[in-house]
BAVEXFI-242351 format. One record per atom (N, C-alpha, C, O, CB): residue number from 1; residue in one letter; atom name; x, y, z. Coordinates in steps of 0.001 Angstrom, whole numbers, plus 500000, padded with zeros to 6 digits. Glycine has a CB too. Example, Ala and Ser with C-alpha at 12.3 -4.5 7.8 and 13.67 -1.06 7.14 Angstrom:
BEGIN
@i->1	aa->A	at->N	x->513190	y->494310	z->507800 $
@i->1	aa->A	at->CA	x->512300	y->495500	z->507800 $
@i->1	aa->A	at->C	x->513200	y->496700	z->507800 $
@i->1	aa->A	at->O	x->514236	y->496681	z->508465 $
@i->1	aa->A	at->CB	x->511308	y->495527	z->509046 $
@i->2	aa->S	at->N	x->512850	y->497750	z->507080 $
@i->2	aa->S	at->CA	x->513670	y->498940	z->507140 $
@i->2	aa->S	at->C	x->512900	y->500030	z->507870 $
@i->2	aa->S	at->O	x->513409	y->501138	z->508039 $
@i->2	aa->S	at->CB	x->514084	y->499402	z->505725 $
//
This chain:
BEGIN
@i->1	aa->M	at->N	x->242860	y->802059	z->210831 $
@i->1	aa->M	at->CA	x->242480	y->800786	z->211423 $
@i->1	aa->M	at->C	x->243172	y->800665	z->212780 $
@i->1	aa->M	at->O	x->244349	y->800999	z->212923 $
@i->1	aa->M	at->CB	x->242854	y->799588	z->210485 $
@i->2	aa->D	at->N	x->242432	y->800187	z->213763 $
@i->2	aa->D	at->CA	x->243036	y->800022	z->215083 $
@i->2	aa->D	at->C	x->243729	y->798661	z->215192 $
@i->2	aa->D	at->O	x->243533	y->797778	z->214357 $
@i->2	aa->D	at->CB	x->241968	y->800169	z->216186 $
@i->3	aa->A	at->N	x->244541	y->798515	z->216238 $
@i->3	aa->A	at->CA	x->245350	y->797305	z->216419 $
@i->3	aa->A	at->C	x->244498	y->796060	z->216622 $
@i->3	aa->A	at->O	x->244863	y->794984	z->216147 $
@i->3	aa->A	at->CB	x->246281	y->797477	z->217600 $
@i->4	aa->T	at->N	x->243380	y->796182	z->217312 $
@i->4	aa->T	at->CA	x->242511	y->795026	z->217563 $
@i->4	aa->T	at->C	x->241923	y->794500	z->216254 $
@i->4	aa->T	at->O	x->241904	y->793291	z->216021 $
@i->4	aa->T	at->CB	x->241377	y->795403	z->218542 $
@i->5	aa->T	at->N	x->241452	y->795394	z->215416 $
@i->5	aa->T	at->CA	x->240887	y->795001	z->214120 $
@i->5	aa->T	at->C	x->241969	y->794409	z->213223 $
@i->5	aa->T	at->O	x->241751	y->793384	z->212577 $
@i->5	aa->T	at->CB	x->240224	y->796210	z->213426 $
@i->6	aa->A	at->N	x->243132	y->795050	z->213183 $
@i->6	aa->A	at->CA	x->244238	y->794565	z->212353 $
@i->6	aa->A	at->C	x->244679	y->793177	z->212791 $
@i->6	aa->A	at->O	x->244937	y->792311	z->211956 $
@i->6	aa->A	at->CB	x->245422	y->795536	z->212414 $
@i->7	aa->R	at->N	x->244767	y->792967	z->214099 $
@i->7	aa->R	at->CA	x->245186	y->791655	z->214610 $
@i->7	aa->R	at->C	x->244153	y->790580	z->214259 $
@i->7	aa->R	at->O	x->244524	y->789464	z->213896 $
@i->7	aa->R	at->CB	x->245393	y->791712	z->216140 $
@i->8	aa->A	at->N	x->242871	y->790907	z->214363 $
@i->8	aa->A	at->CA	x->241824	y->789944	z->214018 $
@i->8	aa->A	at->C	x->241891	y->789578	z->212536 $
@i->8	aa->A	at->O	x->241743	y->788409	z->212178 $
@i->8	aa->A	at->CB	x->240434	y->790513	z->214362 $
@i->9	aa->L	at->N	x->242111	y->790559	z->211685 $
@i->9	aa->L	at->CA	x->242255	y->790293	z->210246 $
@i->9	aa->L	at->C	x->243476	y->789425	z->209981 $
@i->9	aa->L	at->O	x->243424	y->788490	z->209181 $
@i->9	aa->L	at->CB	x->242364	y->791614	z->209454 $
@i->10	aa->L	at->N	x->244568	y->789739	z->210655 $
@i->10	aa->L	at->CA	x->245793	y->788957	z->210504 $
@i->10	aa->L	at->C	x->245568	y->787515	z->210944 $
@i->10	aa->L	at->O	x->245952	y->786583	z->210238 $
@i->10	aa->L	at->CB	x->246938	y->789588	z->211312 $
@i->11	aa->R	at->N	x->244948	y->787327	z->212106 $
@i->11	aa->R	at->CA	x->244705	y->785969	z->212606 $
@i->11	aa->R	at->C	x->243853	y->785176	z->211622 $
@i->11	aa->R	at->O	x->244155	y->784018	z->211333 $
@i->11	aa->R	at->CB	x->244018	y->786013	z->213986 $
@i->12	aa->D	at->N	x->242794	y->785788	z->211108 $
@i->12	aa->D	at->CA	x->241947	y->785120	z->210115 $
@i->12	aa->D	at->C	x->242753	y->784731	z->208884 $
@i->12	aa->D	at->O	x->242611	y->783626	z->208359 $
@i->12	aa->D	at->CB	x->240776	y->786026	z->209711 $
@i->13	aa->Y	at->N	x->243600	y->785649	z->208428 $
@i->13	aa->Y	at->CA	x->244419	y->785374	z->207241 $
@i->13	aa->Y	at->C	x->245356	y->784188	z->207481 $
@i->13	aa->Y	at->O	x->245426	y->783270	z->206664 $
@i->13	aa->Y	at->CB	x->245237	y->786622	z->206852 $
@i->14	aa->V	at->N	x->246066	y->784213	z->208592 $
@i->14	aa->V	at->CA	x->247042	y->783148	z->208875 $
@i->14	aa->V	at->C	x->246342	y->781803	z->209032 $
@i->14	aa->V	at->O	x->246755	y->780816	z->208423 $
@i->14	aa->V	at->CB	x->247850	y->783474	z->210150 $
@i->15	aa->V	at->N	x->245303	y->781755	z->209831 $
@i->15	aa->V	at->CA	x->244591	y->780502	z->210086 $
@i->15	aa->V	at->C	x->244004	y->779944	z->208786 $
@i->15	aa->V	at->O	x->244098	y->778744	z->208525 $
@i->15	aa->V	at->CB	x->243472	y->780718	z->211131 $
@i->16	aa->N	at->N	x->243408	y->780802	z->207985 $
@i->16	aa->N	at->CA	x->242796	y->780337	z->206730 $
@i->16	aa->N	at->C	x->243831	y->779981	z->205673 $
@i->16	aa->N	at->O	x->243684	y->778971	z->204985 $
@i->16	aa->N	at->CB	x->241863	y->781399	z->206181 $
@i->17	aa->S	at->N	x->244867	y->780787	z->205534 $
@i->17	aa->S	at->CA	x->245857	y->780506	z->204490 $
@i->17	aa->S	at->C	x->246676	y->779254	z->204794 $
@i->17	aa->S	at->O	x->247141	y->778574	z->203879 $
@i->17	aa->S	at->CB	x->246788	y->781697	z->204320 $
@i->18	aa->L	at->N	x->246851	y->778951	z->206083 $
@i->18	aa->L	at->CA	x->247567	y->777729	z->206463 $
@i->18	aa->L	at->C	x->246617	y->776550	z->206686 $
@i->18	aa->L	at->O	x->247055	y->775424	z->206920 $
@i->18	aa->L	at->CB	x->248385	y->777976	z->207727 $
@i->19	aa->A	at->N	x->245317	y->776823	z->206610 $
@i->19	aa->A	at->CA	x->244291	y->775791	z->206834 $
@i->19	aa->A	at->C	x->244490	y->775096	z->208182 $
@i->19	aa->A	at->O	x->244455	y->773870	z->208284 $
@i->19	aa->A	at->CB	x->244321	y->774749	z->205697 $
@i->20	aa->K	at->N	x->244698	y->775914	z->209206 $
@i->20	aa->K	at->CA	x->244927	y->775410	z->210572 $
@i->20	aa->K	at->C	x->243985	y->776128	z->211536 $
@i->20	aa->K	at->O	x->244408	y->777062	z->212217 $
@i->20	aa->K	at->CB	x->246422	y->775613	z->211008 $
@i->21	aa->P	at->N	x->242714	y->775714	z->211611 $
@i->21	aa->P	at->CA	x->241750	y->776413	z->212458 $
@i->21	aa->P	at->C	x->242083	y->776359	z->213949 $
@i->21	aa->P	at->O	x->241599	y->777197	z->214710 $
@i->21	aa->P	at->CB	x->240389	y->775837	z->212239 $
@i->22	aa->H	at->N	x->242888	y->775408	z->214379 $
@i->22	aa->H	at->CA	x->243212	y->775276	z->215801 $
@i->22	aa->H	at->C	x->244581	y->775848	z->216143 $
@i->22	aa->H	at->O	x->245113	y->775571	z->217218 $
@i->22	aa->H	at->CB	x->243157	y->773822	z->216210 $
@i->23	aa->L	at->N	x->245157	y->776638	z->215248 $
@i->23	aa->L	at->CA	x->246460	y->777248	z->215481 $
@i->23	aa->L	at->C	x->246375	y->778208	z->216660 $
@i->23	aa->L	at->O	x->245513	y->779087	z->216702 $
@i->23	aa->L	at->CB	x->246956	y->777983	z->214216 $
@i->24	aa->S	at->N	x->247271	y->778030	z->217606 $
@i->24	aa->S	at->CA	x->247338	y->778918	z->218769 $
@i->24	aa->S	at->C	x->248094	y->780191	z->218388 $
@i->24	aa->S	at->O	x->248932	y->780182	z->217486 $
@i->24	aa->S	at->CB	x->248028	y->778207	z->219978 $
@i->25	aa->D	at->N	x->247790	y->781269	z->219076 $
@i->25	aa->D	at->CA	x->248498	y->782533	z->218824 $
@i->25	aa->D	at->C	x->249967	y->782443	z->219208 $
@i->25	aa->D	at->O	x->250761	y->783295	z->218811 $
@i->25	aa->D	at->CB	x->247837	y->783673	z->219592 $
@i->26	aa->R	at->N	x->250338	y->781428	z->219973 $
@i->26	aa->R	at->CA	x->251731	y->781241	z->220386 $
@i->26	aa->R	at->C	x->252473	y->780179	z->219581 $
@i->26	aa->R	at->O	x->253677	y->780001	z->219767 $
@i->26	aa->R	at->CB	x->251778	y->780876	z->221836 $
@i->27	aa->D	at->N	x->251784	y->779476	z->218698 $
@i->27	aa->D	at->CA	x->252443	y->778451	z->217875 $
@i->27	aa->D	at->C	x->253389	y->779116	z->216876 $
@i->27	aa->D	at->O	x->253005	y->780044	z->216163 $
@i->27	aa->D	at->CB	x->251391	y->777578	z->217126 $
@i->28	aa->D	at->N	x->254618	y->778634	z->216836 $
@i->28	aa->D	at->CA	x->255592	y->779135	z->215866 $
@i->28	aa->D	at->C	x->255313	y->778462	z->214524 $
@i->28	aa->D	at->O	x->255557	y->777267	z->214359 $
@i->28	aa->D	at->CB	x->257069	y->778863	z->216340 $
@i->29	aa->I	at->N	x->254802	y->779233	z->213574 $
@i->29	aa->I	at->CA	x->254369	y->778658	z->212297 $
@i->29	aa->I	at->C	x->255526	y->778126	z->211467 $
@i->29	aa->I	at->O	x->255321	y->777295	z->210582 $
@i->29	aa->I	at->CB	x->253614	y->779690	z->211498 $
@i->30	aa->F	at->N	x->256738	y->778592	z->211740 $
@i->30	aa->F	at->CA	x->257900	y->778092	z->211005 $
@i->30	aa->F	at->C	x->258439	y->776827	z->211663 $
@i->30	aa->F	at->O	x->258819	y->775884	z->210969 $
@i->30	aa->F	at->CB	x->259002	y->779169	z->210931 $
@i->31	aa->D	at->N	x->258477	y->776794	z->212992 $
@i->31	aa->D	at->CA	x->258970	y->775615	z->213702 $
@i->31	aa->D	at->C	x->258076	y->774400	z->213511 $
@i->31	aa->D	at->O	x->258569	y->773274	z->213449 $
@i->31	aa->D	at->CB	x->259101	y->775918	z->215172 $
@i->32	aa->I	at->N	x->256760	y->774613	z->213418 $
@i->32	aa->I	at->CA	x->255865	y->773466	z->213263 $
@i->32	aa->I	at->C	x->255710	y->773051	z->211799 $
@i->32	aa->I	at->O	x->254933	y->772154	z->211474 $
@i->32	aa->I	at->CB	x->254499	y->773789	z->213853 $
@i->33	aa->G	at->N	x->256462	y->773719	z->210924 $
@i->33	aa->G	at->CA	x->256498	y->773308	z->209523 $
@i->33	aa->G	at->C	x->255321	y->773763	z->208694 $
@i->33	aa->G	at->O	x->255075	y->773223	z->207615 $
@i->33	aa->G	at->CB	x->256586	y->771851	z->209449 $
@i->34	aa->E	at->N	x->254597	y->774738	z->209176 $
@i->34	aa->E	at->CA	x->253418	y->775204	z->208443 $
@i->34	aa->E	at->C	x->253718	y->776348	z->207499 $
@i->34	aa->E	at->O	x->252890	y->776673	z->206648 $
@i->34	aa->E	at->CB	x->252354	y->775626	z->209405 $
@i->35	aa->A	at->N	x->254879	y->776966	z->207628 $
@i->35	aa->A	at->CA	x->255193	y->778132	z->206796 $
@i->35	aa->A	at->C	x->256631	y->778054	z->206305 $
@i->35	aa->A	at->O	x->257486	y->777414	z->206917 $
@i->35	aa->A	at->CB	x->254965	y->779443	z->207582 $
@i->36	aa->S	at->N	x->256871	y->778718	z->205193 $
@i->36	aa->S	at->CA	x->258197	y->778760	z->204579 $
@i->36	aa->S	at->C	x->258640	y->780215	z->204458 $
@i->36	aa->S	at->O	x->257908	y->781132	z->204832 $
@i->36	aa->S	at->CB	x->258193	y->778063	z->203181 $
@i->37	aa->S	at->N	x->259834	y->780411	z->203938 $
@i->37	aa->S	at->CA	x->260309	y->781775	z->203719 $
@i->37	aa->S	at->C	x->259430	y->782494	z->202699 $
@i->37	aa->S	at->O	x->259252	y->783709	z->202786 $
@i->37	aa->S	at->CB	x->261772	y->781766	z->203248 $
@i->38	aa->L	at->N	x->258888	y->781767	z->201747 $
@i->38	aa->L	at->CA	x->257971	y->782372	z->200782 $
@i->38	aa->L	at->C	x->256710	y->782871	z->201490 $
@i->38	aa->L	at->O	x->256181	y->783931	z->201153 $
@i->38	aa->L	at->CB	x->257600	y->781357	z->199673 $
@i->39	aa->Y	at->N	x->256240	y->782118	z->202454 $
@i->39	aa->Y	at->CA	x->255065	y->782536	z->203213 $
@i->39	aa->Y	at->C	x->255355	y->783815	z->203996 $
@i->39	aa->Y	at->O	x->254474	y->784662	z->204147 $
@i->39	aa->Y	at->CB	x->254616	y->781417	z->204166 $
@i->40	aa->S	at->N	x->256577	y->783959	z->204493 $
@i->40	aa->S	at->CA	x->256918	y->785188	z->205214 $
@i->40	aa->S	at->C	x->256795	y->786397	z->204295 $
@i->40	aa->S	at->O	x->256408	y->787474	z->204746 $
@i->40	aa->S	at->CB	x->258346	y->785101	z->205793 $
@i->41	aa->L	at->N	x->257116	y->786238	z->203020 $
@i->41	aa->L	at->CA	x->256927	y->787330	z->202058 $
@i->41	aa->L	at->C	x->255444	y->787638	z->201866 $
@i->41	aa->L	at->O	x->255061	y->788799	z->201724 $
@i->41	aa->L	at->CB	x->257570	y->786973	z->200706 $
@i->42	aa->E	at->N	x->254624	y->786610	z->201862 $
@i->42	aa->E	at->CA	x->253173	y->786816	z->201772 $
@i->42	aa->E	at->C	x->252673	y->787606	z->202978 $
@i->42	aa->E	at->O	x->251798	y->788462	z->202847 $
@i->42	aa->E	at->CB	x->252433	y->785459	z->201677 $
@i->43	aa->L	at->N	x->253229	y->787318	z->204146 $
@i->43	aa->L	at->CA	x->252832	y->788050	z->205347 $
@i->43	aa->L	at->C	x->253238	y->789521	z->205251 $
@i->43	aa->L	at->O	x->252478	y->790404	z->205649 $
@i->43	aa->L	at->CB	x->253458	y->787408	z->206596 $
@i->44	aa->V	at->N	x->254425	y->789781	z->204726 $
@i->44	aa->V	at->CA	x->254859	y->791169	z->204539 $
@i->44	aa->V	at->C	x->253883	y->791900	z->203609 $
@i->44	aa->V	at->O	x->253480	y->793029	z->203889 $
@i->44	aa->V	at->CB	x->256306	y->791219	z->203963 $
@i->45	aa->L	at->N	x->253512	y->791260	z->202518 $
@i->45	aa->L	at->CA	x->252543	y->791866	z->201600 $
@i->45	aa->L	at->C	x->251200	y->792083	z->202279 $
@i->45	aa->L	at->O	x->250549	y->793103	z->202053 $
@i->45	aa->L	at->CB	x->252364	y->790991	z->200359 $
@i->46	aa->F	at->N	x->250781	y->791142	z->203104 $
@i->46	aa->F	at->CA	x->249523	y->791299	z->203827 $
@i->46	aa->F	at->C	x->249582	y->792533	z->204732 $
@i->46	aa->F	at->O	x->248644	y->793329	z->204764 $
@i->46	aa->F	at->CB	x->249214	y->790032	z->204658 $
@i->47	aa->F	at->N	x->250681	y->792685	z->205463 $
@i->47	aa->F	at->CA	x->250843	y->793857	z->206321 $
@i->47	aa->F	at->C	x->250738	y->795144	z->205506 $
@i->47	aa->F	at->O	x->250002	y->796064	z->205863 $
@i->47	aa->F	at->CB	x->252192	y->793802	z->207057 $
@i->48	aa->E	at->N	x->251482	y->795191	z->204416 $
@i->48	aa->E	at->CA	x->251582	y->796438	z->203669 $
@i->48	aa->E	at->C	x->250358	y->796731	z->202807 $
@i->48	aa->E	at->O	x->249950	y->797887	z->202696 $
@i->48	aa->E	at->CB	x->252799	y->796406	z->202805 $
@i->49	aa->E	at->N	x->249771	y->795717	z->202201 $
@i->49	aa->E	at->CA	x->248661	y->795951	z->201280 $
@i->49	aa->E	at->C	x->247293	y->795874	z->201948 $
@i->49	aa->E	at->O	x->246445	y->796731	z->201701 $
@i->49	aa->E	at->CB	x->248721	y->794960	z->200160 $
@i->50	aa->K	at->N	x->247065	y->794895	z->202765 $
@i->50	aa->K	at->CA	x->245743	y->794708	z->203381 $
@i->50	aa->K	at->C	x->245575	y->795523	z->204657 $
@i->50	aa->K	at->O	x->244535	y->796142	z->204879 $
@i->50	aa->K	at->CB	x->245514	y->793237	z->203686 $
@i->51	aa->L	at->N	x->246610	y->795515	z->205492 $
@i->51	aa->L	at->CA	x->246521	y->796253	z->206746 $
@i->51	aa->L	at->C	x->246995	y->797698	z->206595 $
@i->51	aa->L	at->O	x->246763	y->798536	z->207467 $
@i->51	aa->L	at->CB	x->247336	y->795552	z->207818 $
@i->52	aa->E	at->N	x->247661	y->797973	z->205475 $
@i->52	aa->E	at->CA	x->248213	y->799314	z->205193 $
@i->52	aa->E	at->C	x->249185	y->799754	z->206283 $
@i->52	aa->E	at->O	x->249190	y->800907	z->206715 $
@i->52	aa->E	at->CB	x->247077	y->800348	z->205062 $
@i->53	aa->I	at->N	x->250011	y->798794	z->206715 $
@i->53	aa->I	at->CA	x->251049	y->799058	z->207711 $
@i->53	aa->I	at->C	x->252399	y->798889	z->207012 $
@i->53	aa->I	at->O	x->252817	y->797765	z->206733 $
@i->53	aa->I	at->CB	x->250919	y->798094	z->208963 $
@i->54	aa->P	at->N	x->253076	y->799994	z->206732 $
@i->54	aa->P	at->CA	x->254385	y->799885	z->206073 $
@i->54	aa->P	at->C	x->255427	y->799302	z->207031 $
@i->54	aa->P	at->O	x->255444	y->799621	z->208220 $
@i->54	aa->P	at->CB	x->254850	y->801269	z->205559 $
@i->55	aa->L	at->N	x->256277	y->798459	z->206501 $
@i->55	aa->L	at->CA	x->257323	y->797831	z->207302 $
@i->55	aa->L	at->C	x->258683	y->798361	z->206879 $
@i->55	aa->L	at->O	x->258931	y->798617	z->205701 $
@i->55	aa->L	at->CB	x->257273	y->796296	z->207163 $
@i->56	aa->D	at->N	x->259552	y->798517	z->207856 $
@i->56	aa->D	at->CA	x->260932	y->798931	z->207611 $
@i->56	aa->D	at->C	x->261822	y->797692	z->207592 $
@i->56	aa->D	at->O	x->261400	y->796607	z->207992 $
@i->56	aa->D	at->CB	x->261414	y->799947	z->208693 $
@i->57	aa->D	at->N	x->263047	y->797863	z->207129 $
@i->57	aa->D	at->CA	x->263977	y->796739	z->207067 $
@i->57	aa->D	at->C	x->264132	y->796042	z->208419 $
@i->57	aa->D	at->O	x->264181	y->794814	z->208483 $
@i->57	aa->D	at->CB	x->265333	y->797215	z->206578 $
@i->58	aa->E	at->N	x->264209	y->796816	z->209489 $
@i->58	aa->E	at->CA	x->264412	y->796210	z->210816 $
@i->58	aa->E	at->C	x->263187	y->795429	z->211297 $
@i->58	aa->E	at->O	x->263290	y->794629	z->212227 $
@i->58	aa->E	at->CB	x->264756	y->797292	z->211835 $
@i->59	aa->D	at->N	x->262039	y->795654	z->210675 $
@i->59	aa->D	at->CA	x->260826	y->794907	z->211028 $
@i->59	aa->D	at->C	x->260803	y->793509	z->210420 $
@i->59	aa->D	at->O	x->259998	y->792672	z->210828 $
@i->59	aa->D	at->CB	x->259597	y->795672	z->210578 $
@i->60	aa->L	at->N	x->261667	y->793252	z->209463 $
@i->60	aa->L	at->CA	x->261603	y->792017	z->208685 $
@i->60	aa->L	at->C	x->262275	y->790816	z->209345 $
@i->60	aa->L	at->O	x->262463	y->789788	z->208695 $
@i->60	aa->L	at->CB	x->262223	y->792246	z->207357 $
@i->61	aa->A	at->N	x->262634	y->790923	z->210599 $
@i->61	aa->A	at->CA	x->263218	y->789783	z->211320 $
@i->61	aa->A	at->C	x->262182	y->788669	z->211410 $
@i->61	aa->A	at->O	x->261007	y->788916	z->211680 $
@i->61	aa->A	at->CB	x->263702	y->790204	z->212747 $
@i->62	aa->L	at->N	x->262631	y->787456	z->211184 $
@i->62	aa->L	at->CA	x->261729	y->786305	z->211203 $
@i->62	aa->L	at->C	x->260987	y->786180	z->212530 $
@i->62	aa->L	at->O	x->259850	y->785710	z->212563 $
@i->62	aa->L	at->CB	x->262507	y->785029	z->210927 $
@i->63	aa->T	at->N	x->261615	y->786591	z->213611 $
@i->63	aa->T	at->CA	x->260967	y->786502	z->214924 $
@i->63	aa->T	at->C	x->259697	y->787356	z->214990 $
@i->63	aa->T	at->O	x->258795	y->787053	z->215771 $
@i->63	aa->T	at->CB	x->261942	y->786937	z->216023 $
@i->64	aa->N	at->N	x->259614	y->788407	z->214190 $
@i->64	aa->N	at->CA	x->258411	y->789246	z->214159 $
@i->64	aa->N	at->C	x->257239	y->788555	z->213474 $
@i->64	aa->N	at->O	x->256098	y->788997	z->213605 $
@i->64	aa->N	at->CB	x->258708	y->790555	z->213456 $
@i->65	aa->F	at->N	x->257510	y->787475	z->212743 $
@i->65	aa->F	at->CA	x->256475	y->786792	z->211971 $
@i->65	aa->F	at->C	x->256272	y->785339	z->212395 $
@i->65	aa->F	at->O	x->255489	y->784620	z->211775 $
@i->65	aa->F	at->CB	x->256818	y->786842	z->210508 $
@i->66	aa->A	at->N	x->256965	y->784903	z->213438 $
@i->66	aa->A	at->CA	x->256933	y->783489	z->213829 $
@i->66	aa->A	at->C	x->255597	y->783068	z->214433 $
@i->66	aa->A	at->O	x->255145	y->781944	z->214212 $
@i->66	aa->A	at->CB	x->258039	y->783208	z->214818 $
@i->67	aa->T	at->N	x->254969	y->783951	z->215184 $
@i->67	aa->T	at->CA	x->253701	y->783613	z->215834 $
@i->67	aa->T	at->C	x->252688	y->784733	z->215594 $
@i->67	aa->T	at->O	x->253052	y->785853	z->215236 $
@i->67	aa->T	at->CB	x->253906	y->783376	z->217361 $
@i->68	aa->I	at->N	x->251443	y->784415	z->215793 $
@i->68	aa->I	at->CA	x->250408	y->785443	z->215674 $
@i->68	aa->I	at->C	x->250621	y->786487	z->216770 $
@i->68	aa->I	at->O	x->250412	y->787676	z->216529 $
@i->68	aa->I	at->CB	x->248977	y->784816	z->215772 $
@i->69	aa->D	at->N	x->251028	y->786069	z->217958 $
@i->69	aa->D	at->CA	x->251321	y->787027	z->219020 $
@i->69	aa->D	at->C	x->252439	y->787985	z->218620 $
@i->69	aa->D	at->O	x->252333	y->789190	z->218850 $
@i->69	aa->D	at->CB	x->251699	y->786292	z->220299 $
@i->70	aa->A	at->N	x->253507	y->787459	z->218025 $
@i->70	aa->A	at->CA	x->254623	y->788314	z->217594 $
@i->70	aa->A	at->C	x->254166	y->789301	z->216522 $
@i->70	aa->A	at->O	x->254543	y->790472	z->216552 $
@i->70	aa->A	at->CB	x->255791	y->787455	z->217059 $
@i->71	aa->M	at->N	x->253362	y->788833	z->215585 $
@i->71	aa->M	at->CA	x->252852	y->789723	z->214546 $
@i->71	aa->M	at->C	x->251899	y->790758	z->215136 $
@i->71	aa->M	at->O	x->251865	y->791903	z->214684 $
@i->71	aa->M	at->CB	x->252145	y->788916	z->213451 $
@i->72	aa->G	at->N	x->251129	y->790359	z->216141 $
@i->72	aa->G	at->CA	x->250241	y->791297	z->216825 $
@i->72	aa->G	at->C	x->251033	y->792397	z->217521 $
@i->72	aa->G	at->O	x->250639	y->793563	z->217494 $
@i->72	aa->G	at->CB	x->249366	y->790559	z->217839 $
@i->73	aa->S	at->N	x->252136	y->792029	z->218135 $
@i->73	aa->S	at->CA	x->253003	y->793024	z->218775 $
@i->73	aa->S	at->C	x->253603	y->793965	z->217739 $
@i->73	aa->S	at->O	x->253717	y->795167	z->217980 $
@i->73	aa->S	at->CB	x->254123	y->792334	z->219571 $
@i->74	aa->L	at->N	x->253982	y->793425	z->216595 $
@i->74	aa->L	at->CA	x->254510	y->794259	z->215513 $
@i->74	aa->L	at->C	x->253445	y->795249	z->215038 $
@i->74	aa->L	at->O	x->253743	y->796421	z->214809 $
@i->74	aa->L	at->CB	x->254992	y->793379	z->214332 $
@i->75	aa->I	at->N	x->252220	y->794784	z->214892 $
@i->75	aa->I	at->CA	x->251115	y->795664	z->214502 $
@i->75	aa->I	at->C	x->250996	y->796801	z->215512 $
@i->75	aa->I	at->O	x->250919	y->797966	z->215122 $
@i->75	aa->I	at->CB	x->249775	y->794872	z->214406 $
@i->76	aa->E	at->N	x->250982	y->796483	z->216779 $
@i->76	aa->E	at->CA	x->250822	y->797507	z->217824 $
@i->76	aa->E	at->C	x->251954	y->798520	z->217775 $
@i->76	aa->E	at->O	x->251717	y->799726	z->217857 $
@i->76	aa->E	at->CB	x->250765	y->796856	z->219214 $
@i->77	aa->R	at->N	x->253207	y->798028	z->217640 $
@i->77	aa->R	at->CA	x->254349	y->798949	z->217568 $
@i->77	aa->R	at->C	x->254256	y->799874	z->216366 $
@i->77	aa->R	at->O	x->254491	y->801077	z->216472 $
@i->77	aa->R	at->CB	x->255653	y->798169	z->217512 $
@i->78	aa->K	at->N	x->253913	y->799299	z->215227 $
@i->78	aa->K	at->CA	x->253865	y->800098	z->214003 $
@i->78	aa->K	at->C	x->252729	y->801125	z->214042 $
@i->78	aa->K	at->O	x->252888	y->802241	z->213547 $
@i->78	aa->K	at->CB	x->253701	y->799185	z->212787 $
@i->79	aa->L	at->N	x->251605	y->800760	z->214616 $
@i->79	aa->L	at->CA	x->250492	y->801704	z->214686 $
@i->79	aa->L	at->C	x->250756	y->802816	z->215704 $
@i->79	aa->L	at->O	x->250251	y->803929	z->215552 $
@i->79	aa->L	at->CB	x->249202	y->800967	z->215043 $
@i->80	aa->Q	at->N	x->251533	y->802524	z->216722 $
@i->80	aa->Q	at->CA	x->251883	y->803562	z->217711 $
@i->80	aa->Q	at->C	x->252826	y->804591	z->217127 $
@i->80	aa->Q	at->O	x->252792	y->805758	z->217518 $
@i->80	aa->Q	at->CB	x->252518	y->802932	z->218950 $
@i->81	aa->T	at->N	x->253674	y->804171	z->216190 $
@i->81	aa->T	at->CA	x->254680	y->805091	z->215635 $
@i->81	aa->T	at->C	x->254178	y->805812	z->214389 $
@i->81	aa->T	at->O	x->254853	y->806707	z->213881 $
@i->81	aa->T	at->CB	x->255958	y->804331	z->215301 $
@i->82	aa->S	at->N	x->253006	y->805435	z->213891 $
@i->82	aa->S	at->CA	x->252531	y->806087	z->212656 $
@i->82	aa->S	at->C	x->251599	y->807238	z->212948 $
@i->82	aa->S	at->O	x->251113	y->807889	z->212023 $
@i->82	aa->S	at->CB	x->251824	y->805083	z->211761 $
//
């Protein structure tokens, strides 16, 4: 899967799972109160199971999951190294 497709799937997942159709790619989902630490675990599972992108311990920083843009950058980095 390429980064563009993976990012689109991720964006659809986040927007639908949070029921926020107007969520900006730069909105911090934790700061605006839309996500919890449990949700961050759901995102990790989404990366690993749906996108088939394995994550390392150093990838699990909350800043990598705070915005759709940050997650998109993580997708790009991980796909470049695989």
